PLY file of the C-alpha trace (Angstrom):
ply
format ascii 1.0
element vertex 82
property float x
property float y
property float z
element edge 81
property int vertex1
property int vertex2
end_header
14.60 4.98 21.31
16.26 3.45 18.27
15.39 5.43 15.13
14.81 2.29 13.03
12.41 0.95 15.64
10.60 4.31 15.68
10.28 4.26 11.87
8.96 0.69 11.96
6.27 1.69 14.47
5.43 4.76 12.38
5.02 2.66 9.21
2.97 0.06 11.09
0.56 2.80 12.20
0.30 4.17 8.67
-0.62 0.71 7.36
-3.28 0.35 10.06
-4.73 3.73 9.08
-4.76 2.71 5.43
-6.56 -0.54 6.21
-9.09 1.03 8.57
-9.81 4.34 6.81
-8.96 4.17 3.10
-9.95 0.61 2.18
-13.46 0.77 3.65
-14.19 4.03 1.86
-12.79 2.65 -1.37
-14.74 -0.58 -1.12
-18.00 0.96 0.15
-21.00 -0.83 -1.35
-18.66 -2.91 -3.51
-21.03 -5.90 -3.39
-23.17 -4.15 -5.98
-20.33 -3.14 -8.30
-19.80 -4.75 -11.66
-16.03 -4.59 -12.04
-14.23 -5.05 -15.30
-10.57 -6.06 -15.48
-9.75 -2.40 -16.14
-11.55 -1.31 -12.94
-9.70 -3.96 -10.91
-6.41 -2.74 -12.36
-7.24 0.87 -11.42
-7.99 -0.16 -7.81
-4.70 -2.08 -7.68
-2.77 0.92 -8.99
-4.36 3.16 -6.37
-3.51 0.75 -3.55
0.11 0.44 -4.70
0.35 4.24 -4.92
-0.72 4.52 -1.27
1.75 1.80 -0.23
4.61 3.53 -2.07
3.78 6.73 -0.19
3.90 4.83 3.11
7.12 2.87 2.53
9.01 5.52 0.56
11.85 5.01 -1.91
14.69 2.48 -1.82
18.39 3.28 -2.10
20.00 0.91 -4.62
23.77 1.40 -4.79
23.51 5.12 -4.13
20.58 5.64 -6.49
17.05 6.23 -5.21
14.12 4.45 -6.86
10.50 3.54 -6.16
9.80 0.11 -4.71
8.72 -2.61 -7.11
5.31 -4.26 -6.70
6.75 -7.49 -5.28
8.70 -5.47 -2.69
5.50 -3.73 -1.62
3.70 -7.06 -1.32
6.43 -8.53 0.86
6.09 -5.58 3.27
2.30 -6.04 3.49
0.38 -9.10 4.47
-2.59 -8.40 2.21
-1.81 -8.09 -1.48
-4.71 -6.53 -3.38
-8.19 -5.16 -2.79
-10.82 -7.73 -3.67
0 1
1 2
2 3
3 4
4 5
5 6
6 7
7 8
8 9
9 10
10 11
11 12
12 13
13 14
14 15
15 16
16 17
17 18
18 19
19 20
20 21
21 22
22 23
23 24
24 25
25 26
26 27
27 28
28 29
29 30
30 31
31 32
32 33
33 34
34 35
35 36
36 37
37 38
38 39
39 40
40 41
41 42
42 43
43 44
44 45
45 46
46 47
47 48
48 49
49 50
50 51
51 52
52 53
53 54
54 55
55 56
56 57
57 58
58 59
59 60
60 61
61 62
62 63
63 64
64 65
65 66
66 67
67 68
68 69
69 70
70 71
71 72
72 73
73 74
74 75
75 76
76 77
77 78
78 79
79 80
80 81
């Protein structure tokens, strides 16, 4: 099996786990929450932290760095928790 194909399947499974296990726990009983802009920002930061752990770093001209937010959003179909 091609290693890139294996990694793509592995990442796809991690995203499914994130959507089915982490998001529901995070958003449990969220209909009754009163969210401020600060709370929304904290939830967004947490989601991006999880996505960065799933997708890993990027090699830019021999230098490793974390993915930018717009790169994370292009890899995922759903952008933020709402």
